[in-house]
C-alpha positions in Angstrom: 0.0 0.0 0.0 1.3 3.4 -0.9 1.7 5.9 2.0 2.6 9.6 2.2 6.3 10.1 2.7 6.9 12.7 5.4 10.6 13.1 6.0 12.2 15.3 8.7 13.3 18.7 7.3 17.1 19.0 7.2 17.3 22.7 7.6 15.3 23.3 10.8 16.7 24.8 13.9 16.8 22.2 16.6 16.0 19.4 14.1 18.0 16.2 13.6 19.4 15.6 10.1 17.4 13.3 8.0 17.8 14.5 4.4 20.1 16.7 2.3 22.3 16.8 -0.8 23.1 13.3 -1.9 20.4 11.7 0.2 18.8 8.9 -1.7 15.4 9.1 0.0 12.8 10.2 -2.5 11.7 13.8 -2.1 8.0 14.3 -1.4 6.4 15.4 -4.7 8.1 12.7 -6.8 6.1 9.7 -7.7 7.8 6.5 -6.6 6.7 3.0 -5.7 6.5 4.0 -2.0 5.4 7.6 -2.0 2.4 9.5 -3.2 2.4 12.7 -5.2 2.4 15.8 -3.0 0.7 19.0 -4.2 3.4 21.5 -3.5 1.3 24.4 -4.5 -1.2 23.6 -1.7 0.9 21.7 0.7 0.0 21.8 4.4 2.5 20.4 6.9 2.5 19.7 10.6 4.9 21.2 13.1 5.7 19.5 16.4 8.2 20.3 19.1 8.8 21.7 22.6 8.8 25.2 24.1 11.1 26.3 26.9 12.7 29.4 28.2 15.9 30.4 26.3 18.6 28.4 28.1 20.7 31.5 28.9 17.7 33.2 30.3 16.8 30.3 32.5 20.4 30.2 33.8 20.3 34.0 34.5 17.0 33.6 36.4 18.3 30.7 38.4 21.5 32.5 39.4 19.4 35.3 40.8 16.7 33.2 42.5 14.0 34.6 40.2 10.9 32.6 39.4 10.5 31.5 35.8 7.3 32.3 33.9 5.0 29.3 33.3 4.6 28.1 29.7 1.8 25.7 30.5 -1.1 26.3 28.0 0.8 29.3 26.4 -0.1 29.6 22.7 2.5 28.8 20.1 1.7 30.6 16.9 3.4 29.9 13.5 3.9 32.8 11.3 5.9 34.3 8.3 8.1 37.0 10.0 8.2 39.2 6.9 4.4 39.4 6.8 4.3 39.6 10.6 6.6 42.6 10.5 4.3 44.5 8.2 1.2 43.6 10.2 -0.3 41.4 7.5 -3.5 40.1 8.9 -2.8 36.7 7.2 0.7 36.4 8.6 -0.2 33.6 11.1 -0.7 30.0 9.9 -1.8 28.1 13.0 -1.6 28.0 16.8 -1.5 25.4 19.5 -1.2 25.4 23.3 1.9 24.2 25.1 1.3 21.0 27.2 2.6 20.5 30.7 5.7 18.8 29.4 6.4 21.7 27.0 5.3 19.9 23.8 3.0 21.3 21.1 1.6 20.3 17.7 0.3 22.6 15.0 -1.4 21.0 12.0 -2.3 22.1 8.5 0.3 24.8 8.2 -0.1 26.3 4.7 3.5 26.4 3.4 2.6 28.2 0.2 2.1 31.4 2.4 5.7 31.3 3.5 8.2 33.6 1.8 11.6 33.6 3.5 11.1 31.7 6.7 8.8 30.3 9.3 8.8 31.3 13.0 7.0 30.1 16.1 5.9 32.8 18.5 5.4 32.2 22.2 3.4 34.5 24.4 2.6 34.2 28.1 2.6 36.3 31.3 6.1 37.3 32.1 7.4 36.9 28.6 8.4 39.5 26.0 6.7 38.9 22.6 9.1 37.0 20.5 9.3 34.6 17.5 11.9 31.8 17.2 13.1 31.1 13.7 12.4 27.4 13.0 12.8 27.2 9.2 15.0 29.4 7.0 14.9 29.2 3.2 18.5 30.4 3.2 19.6 26.8 3.5 17.6 25.4 0.6 16.2 28.3 -1.3 12.8 26.7 -1.0 9.8 26.3 1.3 9.6 23.2 3.6 8.1 20.2 1.8 7.7 17.9 4.8 6.5 17.9 8.4 8.8 19.7 10.8 9.5 17.7 14.0 11.6 18.3 17.2 11.2 22.1 16.8 12.6 24.2 19.7 10.8 27.4 20.5 12.4 29.7 23.1 10.6 32.1 25.4 12.3 35.4 26.5 11.4 36.4 30.1 10.7 40.1 30.6 13.3 40.3 33.4 15.9 38.9 31.0 14.9 41.3 28.3 15.1 44.2 30.7 18.6 43.2 31.7 19.6 42.9 28.0 18.2 46.4 27.4 20.3 47.7 30.3 23.4 45.9 29.1 23.1 47.5 25.6 22.3 50.8 27.2 19.3 53.2 27.0 21.4 55.9 25.3 22.5 53.4 22.6 19.0 52.2 22.0 17.7 55.8 21.8 20.5 56.7 19.4 19.6 53.8 17.1 15.9 54.7 17.2 16.1 58.5 16.9 15.0 58.7 20.5 11.8 56.7 19.8 12.6 53.8 22.0 14.4 53.1 25.3 14.1 49.3 25.4 14.8 46.5 22.9 11.2 45.5 22.7 10.1 49.0 21.7 12.9 49.3 19.2 12.5 45.7 17.8 15.4 43.3 18.2 17.1 40.1 17.2 18.5 37.9 20.0 20.8 35.3 18.7 23.0 32.4 19.9 26.1 31.3 18.0 26.9 27.7 18.6 29.4 25.1 17.2 28.6 21.7 15.7 28.1 20.2 19.1 25.7 22.9 20.2 28.2 24.6 22.5 28.4 28.5 22.6 31.1 30.1 20.4 33.0 33.1 22.0 34.7 35.7 19.9 32.3 35.4 16.9 31.3 38.5 15.1 28.0 38.9 13.2 27.9 41.0 10.0 24.7 42.2 8.3 24.7 42.3 4.5 24.2 46.1 4.7 26.9 48.4 6.0 24.4 50.9 7.5 23.3 48.2 10.0 26.7 47.1 11.2 26.8 49.3 14.3 23.5 47.9 15.6 25.0 44.6 16.9 26.0 44.2 20.5 27.5 41.3 22.5 26.3 41.0 26.1 28.6 39.8 28.9 27.7 36.6 30.7 26.1 38.4 33.6 24.5 41.0 31.4 26.2 43.7 33.3 27.5 45.3 30.1 27.9 44.7 26.4 30.5 45.5 23.7 30.8 45.3 20.0 33.9 43.2 19.5 32.5 39.7 19.5 30.4 37.2 21.4 31.1 36.4 25.0 31.2 32.9 26.7 27.5 32.4 26.1 27.7 33.2 22.4 24.9 35.8 22.6 24.4 38.8 20.3 21.7 41.4 20.1 20.6 43.5 17.1 18.9 46.8 17.8 16.2 47.8 15.3 15.2 51.4 14.3 11.9 51.5 16.1 10.1 52.2 12.9 9.1 50.2 9.8 9.8 46.5 9.2 13.1 45.4 7.8 14.7 42.2 6.6 18.4 41.4 5.9 21.0 38.6 6.1 23.3 38.0 9.0 26.6 36.2 8.5 29.3 35.0 11.0 32.4 36.9 9.9 35.3 34.8 8.7 33.5 31.5 9.3 32.4 30.0 6.0 30.7 27.0 7.6 28.0 29.3 8.9 25.3 29.9 6.3 24.0 33.6 6.2 20.6 33.7 7.9 17.5 35.6 6.9 16.1 37.8 9.7 13.0 40.0 10.0 12.5 42.7 12.6 9.9 45.3 13.6 9.1 47.3 16.7 7.3 45.6 19.5 8.8 42.1 19.3 12.0 40.2 18.9 13.3 37.4 16.7 15.2 34.6 18.4 17.6 32.4 16.4 20.4 29.9 16.8 23.3 30.3 14.4 25.1 27.0 13.8 27.6 25.7 11.2 26.6 23.6 8.2 23.1 22.7 7.0 22.2 20.6 10.0 21.6 21.9 13.6 23.5 20.3 16.4 22.0 17.4 18.2 
């Protein structure tokens, strides 16, 4: 009996490798003896995974004895960040509550509506509005054709966001926004983690936007968030991009001098932040 072939996407953040160049597994959409034809123009996929606080944020809260926000029953919303950034009413593709164990499942995600990437937003009391990048067309130049599994969606606690804003500095944020914003949330931001092939943080990494006018907007927080600089990532591998506080914007971010790291698509707008993990190669670390 023929059955639909749903393979694990090989370009998903937090996803184990299961396909890629040279893989002999038939691609969904090709008629084979063991796979049915997939209508790529109207393809709908499922997304499953787990939600948790950003690991560095959890460590920061624990070190200070601060309570962590609860994620139980918090909605996970899948969206196209480019459309989300321009307030497109059709930017969201589905939602699902987080279970007690942190797991979630979103069905019938219309992949045709995706342009550059797919994000998963997590909103709950005590969290800053943010979306985690879970699929980036920068790896394949195409939309996902299969179910996405083992997705990791990260929540950013308000207390952690406030500490990051202080580390970057109100004067710097106001300078980047023409005095329109004093916090990262109001400006719009990207919060990234640079890791190696084993998933360990990379210190000393420098991120470069594909536009020179954006280069001065990237900061590297210290491990305790007491300060930030612009030389390179600290021991936690974190970086923060400060948006302008107006209009939506998209660009590519690269890791300077490290060809193994594929340039990543990012979208940003005032009122929320994009969270992403930057890893070498096509496959995320285990």
